[in-house]
C-alpha positions in Angstrom: -32.9 -75.9 138.5 -32.3 -77.2 134.8 -35.9 -77.9 133.3 -35.4 -81.3 130.7 -36.2 -80.7 127.0 -39.6 -82.4 127.1 -40.5 -79.6 130.1 -39.2 -76.8 127.9 -41.5 -77.8 125.2 -44.2 -78.6 127.6 -44.0 -75.3 128.9 -43.2 -73.8 125.2 -46.9 -75.2 124.5 -48.5 -74.3 127.2 -48.2 -70.8 126.4 -51.1 -71.1 123.5 -48.5 -70.1 121.0 -48.6 -71.9 118.0 -45.3 -73.6 117.6 -43.0 -74.3 114.1 -40.4 -77.0 113.9 -38.2 -73.7 113.1 -39.4 -71.8 116.8 -38.9 -75.2 118.6 -35.4 -75.7 117.4 -34.2 -72.1 118.1 -35.9 -72.2 121.5 -34.3 -75.8 122.6 -31.1 -75.5 120.0 -31.9 -79.0 119.0 -32.8 -80.9 115.7 -35.6 -81.3 113.9 -35.4 -85.0 114.5 -34.7 -84.6 118.4 -37.9 -82.7 118.9 -40.0 -85.4 116.2 -38.4 -87.8 119.1 -40.2 -85.0 122.4 -43.3 -84.8 120.6 -43.4 -88.9 120.4 -42.7 -89.0 123.6 -44.9 -86.3 125.1 -48.2 -87.8 122.9 -47.6 -91.6 124.5 -47.3 -89.7 128.0 -51.2 -88.6 127.1 -50.3 -84.9 126.0 -52.7 -83.8 123.7 -50.3 -82.2 120.9 -52.3 -81.3 118.0 -50.6 -80.5 114.3 -51.7 -78.7 111.5 -50.3 -77.7 108.1 -50.0 -74.2 106.6 -48.4 -74.7 103.0 -45.5 -76.2 104.0 -44.8 -75.1 107.7 -46.0 -78.1 110.7 -47.6 -75.9 113.1 -48.0 -77.6 117.1 -50.1 -76.8 119.6 -51.9 -77.8 122.4 -56.2 -77.1 122.6 -57.5 -74.3 124.3 -58.9 -76.3 127.2 -55.2 -78.3 127.9 -52.9 -74.8 128.1 -51.9 -73.6 131.6 -51.3 -69.6 131.0 -48.9 -68.4 133.9 -51.5 -65.3 135.5 -49.0 -63.2 137.2 -49.9 -62.1 140.6 -51.9 -58.8 140.8 -50.5 -56.0 143.8 -52.7 -53.7 144.8 -51.4 -50.9 147.1 -53.7 -49.6 150.1 -55.7 -46.9 148.1 -56.3 -49.1 145.8 -58.3 -51.5 148.0 
């Protein structure tokens, strides 16, 4: 099943990474204008996307309490149990 651009951006933000427009553009293969629209839609939908500036770069991220980092399943053999 193919994810929508909104879902793809949510997944990128969920990793806890701080994202720039360039990183999002590379991942989603979309223009900065399209990304701004997606960010606006996600914020309007209640996702607390924060931003800050570092020099000329605008950085986007989710607060730590809103990130959903996937944890892989742990597998043990009988000797390890």
